Steps between C-alpha positions, in 0.01 A plus 500: 500500500860459626630425139316803368648722753847369462478550122387860542780580751746327270392713210530825707855395614603415137366847390705670769812310387435582137458872564820503714702322238375747239608786730852341536516467107401873472754612763233614738626249761866403556631206298577301826141521613384162636171485308354197704588674834351832387185320382468309822541819709238688293259209532555461872447878565181486297372212703592682818300803378200293424513307823542818706227694325239213470555302820623761742303788337783751513639721236854519600599167340431636151715806566781294649499255216514784250783657679686181526462412131607854395801479738601165341465640150706810584775275617496315174458789259792677339281816509302479829404876483259401217278310744232667694577609857214319657 
């Protein structure tokens, strides 16, 4: 079970890295973006959202995680005004 879970999380993390790298190549994120750091942050915020909503049965974790990811992407985007407000 542990190996299957680790493989699934690893696949998700690699997907986030791939999409972020493509965004850099397309000029949607700054060239100096640390892809591994960004992927880690998005993954961590996703885990926080799940933990908060499932274990603590609150809805604010999802909203806070979304806000945090959008804020991070705005900071890395050459055109942050194209991202949704919230």
